[in-house]
Biopython code that builds the backbone (N, CA, C, O; Angstrom):
import numpy as np
from Bio.PDB.StructureBuilder import StructureBuilder

atoms = [
    (1, "MET", "N", (98.595, 96.549, 117.211)),
    (1, "MET", "CA", (98.487, 95.149, 116.906)),
    (1, "MET", "C", (99.015, 94.916, 115.486)),
    (1, "MET", "O", (98.769, 95.701, 114.571)),
    (2, "LYS", "N", (99.733, 93.836, 115.342)),
    (2, "LYS", "CA", (100.387, 93.549, 114.061)),
    (2, "LYS", "C", (99.740, 92.348, 113.375)),
    (2, "LYS", "O", (99.291, 91.410, 114.033)),
    (3, "TYR", "N", (99.700, 92.391, 112.059)),
    (3, "TYR", "CA", (99.150, 91.301, 111.252)),
    (3, "TYR", "C", (100.163, 90.175, 111.124)),
    (3, "TYR", "O", (101.306, 90.397, 110.725)),
    (4, "PHE", "N", (99.735, 88.971, 111.465)),
    (4, "PHE", "CA", (100.533, 87.769, 111.251)),
    (4, "PHE", "C", (99.683, 86.791, 110.463)),
    (4, "PHE", "O", (98.603, 86.393, 110.902)),
    (5, "LYS", "N", (100.180, 86.407, 109.294)),
    (5, "LYS", "CA", (99.413, 85.517, 108.426)),
    (5, "LYS", "C", (99.092, 84.202, 109.125)),
    (5, "LYS", "O", (97.983, 83.685, 108.984)),
    (6, "SER", "N", (100.039, 83.656, 109.873)),
    (6, "SER", "CA", (99.812, 82.368, 110.535)),
    (6, "SER", "C", (98.685, 82.469, 111.571)),
    (6, "SER", "O", (97.856, 81.565, 111.678)),
    (7, "GLN", "N", (98.658, 83.562, 112.328)),
    (7, "GLN", "CA", (97.589, 83.762, 113.312)),
    (7, "GLN", "C", (96.247, 83.964, 112.629)),
    (7, "GLN", "O", (95.225, 83.466, 113.101)),
    (8, "MET", "N", (96.248, 84.688, 111.529)),
    (8, "MET", "CA", (95.003, 84.942, 110.819)),
    (8, "MET", "C", (94.458, 83.645, 110.233)),
    (8, "MET", "O", (93.252, 83.403, 110.274)),
    (9, "LYS", "N", (95.341, 82.811, 109.688)),
    (9, "LYS", "CA", (94.915, 81.516, 109.161)),
    (9, "LYS", "C", (94.310, 80.659, 110.266)),
    (9, "LYS", "O", (93.293, 79.999, 110.055)),
    (10, "GLN", "N", (94.930, 80.666, 111.438)),
    (10, "GLN", "CA", (94.434, 79.884, 112.572)),
    (10, "GLN", "C", (93.064, 80.390, 113.007)),
    (10, "GLN", "O", (92.164, 79.594, 113.274)),
    (11, "LEU", "N", (92.903, 81.700, 113.079)),
    (11, "LEU", "CA", (91.625, 82.291, 113.486)),
    (11, "LEU", "C", (90.518, 81.899, 112.511)),
    (11, "LEU", "O", (89.419, 81.533, 112.929)),
    (12, "VAL", "N", (90.801, 81.975, 111.231)),
    (12, "VAL", "CA", (89.815, 81.611, 110.212)),
    (12, "VAL", "C", (89.482, 80.127, 110.306)),
    (12, "VAL", "O", (88.322, 79.732, 110.188)),
    (13, "LYS", "N", (90.502, 79.318, 110.519)),
    (13, "LYS", "CA", (90.294, 77.870, 110.622)),
    (13, "LYS", "C", (89.344, 77.521, 111.770)),
    (13, "LYS", "O", (88.576, 76.564, 111.677)),
    (14, "GLU", "N", (89.401, 78.293, 112.841)),
    (14, "GLU", "CA", (88.600, 78.023, 114.037)),
    (14, "GLU", "C", (87.223, 78.683, 114.012)),
    (14, "GLU", "O", (86.421, 78.453, 114.917)),
    (15, "ASN", "N", (86.934, 79.490, 113.004)),
    (15, "ASN", "CA", (85.687, 80.250, 113.016)),
    (15, "ASN", "C", (84.953, 80.135, 111.679)),
    (15, "ASN", "O", (85.447, 80.596, 110.650)),
    (16, "ARG", "N", (83.792, 79.529, 111.703)),
    (16, "ARG", "CA", (83.021, 79.288, 110.481)),
    (16, "ARG", "C", (82.570, 80.600, 109.829)),
    (16, "ARG", "O", (82.545, 80.696, 108.602)),
    (17, "GLU", "N", (82.218, 81.597, 110.619)),
    (17, "GLU", "CA", (81.789, 82.892, 110.071)),
    (17, "GLU", "C", (82.918, 83.541, 109.262)),
    (17, "GLU", "O", (82.687, 84.081, 108.181)),
    (18, "LEU", "N", (84.132, 83.482, 109.797)),
    (18, "LEU", "CA", (85.274, 84.048, 109.081)),
    (18, "LEU", "C", (85.605, 83.235, 107.830)),
    (18, "LEU", "O", (86.021, 83.800, 106.819)),
    (19, "GLN", "N", (85.427, 81.931, 107.887)),
    (19, "GLN", "CA", (85.645, 81.097, 106.701)),
    (19, "GLN", "C", (84.720, 81.538, 105.572)),
    (19, "GLN", "O", (85.145, 81.670, 104.424)),
    (20, "GLN", "N", (83.460, 81.764, 105.907)),
    (20, "GLN", "CA", (82.486, 82.189, 104.901)),
    (20, "GLN", "C", (82.824, 83.563, 104.341)),
    (20, "GLN", "O", (82.757, 83.794, 103.133)),
    (21, "HIS", "N", (83.189, 84.471, 105.243)),
    (21, "HIS", "CA", (83.537, 85.829, 104.820)),
    (21, "HIS", "C", (84.772, 85.816, 103.913)),
    (21, "HIS", "O", (84.837, 86.572, 102.944)),
    (22, "LEU", "N", (85.750, 84.961, 104.226)),
    (22, "LEU", "CA", (86.947, 84.845, 103.396)),
    (22, "LEU", "C", (86.592, 84.361, 101.995)),
    (22, "LEU", "O", (87.081, 84.906, 101.005)),
    (23, "LYS", "N", (85.744, 83.342, 101.909)),
    (23, "LYS", "CA", (85.318, 82.836, 100.606)),
    (23, "LYS", "C", (84.602, 83.912, 99.797)),
    (23, "LYS", "O", (84.809, 84.035, 98.590)),
    (24, "GLU", "N", (83.759, 84.687, 100.473)),
    (24, "GLU", "CA", (83.045, 85.772, 99.790)),
    (24, "GLU", "C", (84.017, 86.815, 99.248)),
    (24, "GLU", "O", (83.874, 87.272, 98.114)),
    (25, "LEU", "N", (85.007, 87.191, 100.062)),
    (25, "LEU", "CA", (85.994, 88.177, 99.609)),
    (25, "LEU", "C", (86.749, 87.677, 98.382)),
    (25, "LEU", "O", (86.949, 88.416, 97.418)),
    (26, "ILE", "N", (87.161, 86.426, 98.432)),
    (26, "ILE", "CA", (87.908, 85.850, 97.310)),
    (26, "ILE", "C", (87.058, 85.861, 96.046)),
    (26, "ILE", "O", (87.530, 86.265, 94.983)),
    (27, "ASN", "N", (85.817, 85.421, 96.157)),
    (27, "ASN", "CA", (84.947, 85.314, 94.977)),
    (27, "ASN", "C", (84.459, 86.666, 94.465)),
    (27, "ASN", "O", (84.501, 86.924, 93.263)),
    (28, "GLU", "N", (83.996, 87.531, 95.370)),
    (28, "GLU", "CA", (83.428, 88.813, 94.950)),
    (28, "GLU", "C", (84.465, 89.770, 94.381)),
    (28, "GLU", "O", (84.183, 90.518, 93.445)),
    (29, "HIS", "N", (85.673, 89.742, 94.953)),
    (29, "HIS", "CA", (86.682, 90.716, 94.540)),
    (29, "HIS", "C", (87.829, 90.091, 93.758)),
    (29, "HIS", "O", (88.807, 90.761, 93.426)),
    (30, "ASP", "N", (87.696, 88.795, 93.467)),
    (30, "ASP", "CA", (88.705, 88.077, 92.695)),
    (30, "ASP", "C", (90.095, 88.268, 93.298)),
    (30, "ASP", "O", (91.047, 88.634, 92.608)),
    (31, "LEU", "N", (90.188, 88.010, 94.613)),
    (31, "LEU", "CA", (91.446, 88.180, 95.336)),
    (31, "LEU", "C", (92.146, 86.845, 95.536)),
    (31, "LEU", "O", (91.507, 85.795, 95.610)),
    (32, "GLU", "N", (93.470, 86.905, 95.621)),
    (32, "GLU", "CA", (94.233, 85.743, 96.053)),
    (32, "GLU", "C", (93.979, 85.568, 97.543)),
    (32, "GLU", "O", (93.633, 86.524, 98.237)),
    (33, "LYS", "N", (94.150, 84.345, 98.031)),
    (33, "LYS", "CA", (93.840, 84.054, 99.427)),
    (33, "LYS", "C", (94.630, 84.941, 100.395)),
    (33, "LYS", "O", (94.071, 85.415, 101.385)),
    (34, "ASN", "N", (95.913, 85.172, 100.126)),
    (34, "ASN", "CA", (96.721, 85.982, 101.039)),
    (34, "ASN", "C", (96.208, 87.419, 101.138)),
    (34, "ASN", "O", (96.188, 88.003, 102.221)),
    (35, "PHE", "N", (95.796, 87.980, 100.010)),
    (35, "PHE", "CA", (95.257, 89.344, 100.018)),
    (35, "PHE", "C", (93.902, 89.378, 100.712)),
    (35, "PHE", "O", (93.591, 90.328, 101.431)),
    (36, "ALA", "N", (93.101, 88.347, 100.499)),
    (36, "ALA", "CA", (91.791, 88.267, 101.142)),
    (36, "ALA", "C", (91.947, 88.127, 102.657)),
    (36, "ALA", "O", (91.169, 88.708, 103.414)),
    (37, "LEU", "N", (92.941, 87.363, 103.102)),
    (37, "LEU", "CA", (93.196, 87.230, 104.545)),
    (37, "LEU", "C", (93.540, 88.581, 105.159)),
    (37, "LEU", "O", (93.059, 88.931, 106.236)),
    (38, "LYS", "N", (94.376, 89.327, 104.459)),
    (38, "LYS", "CA", (94.772, 90.638, 104.979)),
    (38, "LYS", "C", (93.582, 91.601, 105.000)),
    (38, "LYS", "O", (93.427, 92.374, 105.945)),
    (39, "ALA", "N", (92.749, 91.556, 103.969)),
    (39, "ALA", "CA", (91.548, 92.397, 103.939)),
    (39, "ALA", "C", (90.598, 92.011, 105.072)),
    (39, "ALA", "O", (90.003, 92.875, 105.716)),
    (40, "LEU", "N", (90.465, 90.721, 105.304)),
    (40, "LEU", "CA", (89.611, 90.228, 106.387)),
    (40, "LEU", "C", (90.145, 90.692, 107.737)),
    (40, "LEU", "O", (89.374, 91.069, 108.619)),
    (41, "TYR", "N", (91.452, 90.662, 107.895)),
    (41, "TYR", "CA", (92.086, 91.148, 109.123)),
    (41, "TYR", "C", (91.718, 92.611, 109.381)),
    (41, "TYR", "O", (91.324, 92.978, 110.488)),
    (42, "HIS", "N", (91.851, 93.428, 108.357)),
    (42, "HIS", "CA", (91.579, 94.860, 108.527)),
    (42, "HIS", "C", (90.093, 95.151, 108.742)),
    (42, "HIS", "O", (89.749, 96.126, 109.409)),
    (43, "SER", "N", (89.219, 94.327, 108.191)),
    (43, "SER", "CA", (87.786, 94.595, 108.343)),
    (43, "SER", "C", (87.177, 93.970, 109.589)),
    (43, "SER", "O", (86.220, 94.517, 110.137)),
    (44, "GLU", "N", (87.702, 92.841, 110.052)),
    (44, "GLU", "CA", (87.065, 92.116, 111.155)),
    (44, "GLU", "C", (87.894, 92.015, 112.431)),
    (44, "GLU", "O", (87.359, 91.658, 113.480)),
    (45, "VAL", "N", (89.200, 92.326, 112.361)),
    (45, "VAL", "CA", (90.068, 92.119, 113.523)),
    (45, "VAL", "C", (90.667, 93.434, 114.026)),
    (45, "VAL", "O", (90.494, 93.785, 115.193)),
    (46, "ALA", "N", (91.356, 94.148, 113.173)),
    (46, "ALA", "CA", (92.114, 95.338, 113.570)),
    (46, "ALA", "C", (91.209, 96.450, 114.091)),
    (46, "ALA", "O", (90.035, 96.547, 113.735)),
    (47, "ASP", "N", (91.791, 97.278, 114.939)),
    (47, "ASP", "CA", (91.130, 98.480, 115.451)),
    (47, "ASP", "C", (89.770, 98.211, 116.088)),
    (47, "ASP", "O", (88.780, 98.865, 115.758)),
    (48, "GLY", "N", (89.731, 97.256, 116.992)),
    (48, "GLY", "CA", (88.498, 96.995, 117.737)),
    (48, "GLY", "C", (87.473, 96.187, 116.989)),
    (48, "GLY", "O", (86.288, 96.238, 117.321)),
    (49, "GLY", "N", (87.892, 95.443, 115.990)),
    (49, "GLY", "CA", (86.973, 94.618, 115.216)),
    (49, "GLY", "C", (86.350, 93.501, 116.047)),
    (49, "GLY", "O", (86.787, 93.206, 117.159)),
    (50, "LYS", "N", (85.343, 92.906, 115.488)),
    (50, "LYS", "CA", (84.556, 91.862, 116.160)),
    (50, "LYS", "C", (85.420, 90.700, 116.665)),
    (50, "LYS", "O", (85.110, 90.108, 117.699)),
    (51, "PHE", "N", (86.487, 90.371, 115.956)),
    (51, "PHE", "CA", (87.311, 89.211, 116.290)),
    (51, "PHE", "C", (88.678, 89.586, 116.856)),
    (51, "PHE", "O", (89.579, 88.749, 116.893)),
    (52, "GLN", "N", (88.843, 90.827, 117.294)),
    (52, "GLN", "CA", (90.131, 91.279, 117.801)),
    (52, "GLN", "C", (90.568, 90.483, 119.029)),
    (52, "GLN", "O", (91.727, 90.079, 119.120)),
    (53, "THR", "N", (89.677, 90.258, 119.951)),
    (53, "THR", "CA", (90.011, 89.535, 121.177)),
    (53, "THR", "C", (90.444, 88.103, 120.870)),
    (53, "THR", "O", (91.414, 87.609, 121.446)),
    (54, "ALA", "N", (89.733, 87.442, 119.970)),
    (54, "ALA", "CA", (90.087, 86.067, 119.589)),
    (54, "ALA", "C", (91.451, 86.032, 118.917)),
    (54, "ALA", "O", (92.233, 85.109, 119.145)),
    (55, "TYR", "N", (91.739, 87.025, 118.096)),
    (55, "TYR", "CA", (93.038, 87.103, 117.413)),
    (55, "TYR", "C", (94.149, 87.305, 118.428)),
    (55, "TYR", "O", (95.189, 86.653, 118.349)),
    (56, "GLN", "N", (93.939, 88.194, 119.371)),
    (56, "GLN", "CA", (94.955, 88.477, 120.393)),
    (56, "GLN", "C", (95.165, 87.252, 121.282)),
    (56, "GLN", "O", (96.283, 87.016, 121.740)),
    (57, "ALA", "N", (94.135, 86.484, 121.530)),
    (57, "ALA", "CA", (94.257, 85.289, 122.358)),
    (57, "ALA", "C", (95.197, 84.265, 121.717)),
    (57, "ALA", "O", (95.852, 83.499, 122.423)),
    (58, "LEU", "N", (95.267, 84.249, 120.386)),
    (58, "LEU", "CA", (96.173, 83.325, 119.701)),
    (58, "LEU", "C", (97.633, 83.665, 119.970)),
    (58, "LEU", "O", (98.506, 82.805, 119.859)),
    (59, "ASP", "N", (97.895, 84.909, 120.320)),
    (59, "ASP", "CA", (99.257, 85.383, 120.571)),
    (59, "ASP", "C", (99.655, 85.215, 122.034)),
    (59, "ASP", "O", (100.828, 85.357, 122.381)),
    (60, "ALA", "N", (98.683, 84.916, 122.890)),
    (60, "ALA", "CA", (98.951, 84.791, 124.323)),
    (60, "ALA", "C", (99.814, 83.563, 124.584)),
    (60, "ALA", "O", (99.656, 82.536, 123.924)),
    (61, "PRO", "N", (100.726, 83.669, 125.547)),
    (61, "PRO", "CA", (101.571, 82.510, 125.871)),
    (61, "PRO", "C", (100.730, 81.370, 126.437)),
    (61, "PRO", "O", (99.819, 81.589, 127.236)),
    (62, "LYS", "N", (101.047, 80.167, 126.015)),
    (62, "LYS", "CA", (100.341, 78.990, 126.498)),
    (62, "LYS", "C", (100.947, 78.552, 127.834)),
    (62, "LYS", "O", (102.164, 78.559, 128.017)),
    (63, "GLU", "N", (100.077, 78.178, 128.745)),
    (63, "GLU", "CA", (100.573, 77.746, 130.066)),
    (63, "GLU", "C", (100.762, 76.259, 130.114)),
    (63, "GLU", "O", (101.171, 75.722, 131.143)),
]
sb = StructureBuilder()
sb.init_structure("model")
sb.init_model(0)
sb.init_chain("A")
sb.init_seg("    ")
for serial, (resi, resn, name, xyz) in enumerate(atoms, 1):
    if name == "N":
        sb.init_residue(resn, " ", resi, " ")
    sb.init_atom(name, np.array(xyz, "f"), 0.0, 1.0, " ", f" {name:<3s}", serial, name[0])
structure = sb.get_structure()
């Protein structure tokens, strides 16, 4: 599975838990938003993460 910033932004926009986690990453680690998004991807989405299925669904073709 590959990281796409646009998909990650969409996933965060649709999920309040991820929005909160993103804000925490930015504040606690003094990260820029793009770096925090990538860190969030690796911790919550990639390799069987809690939000992997939701992320993959964003890539599915729309009917």
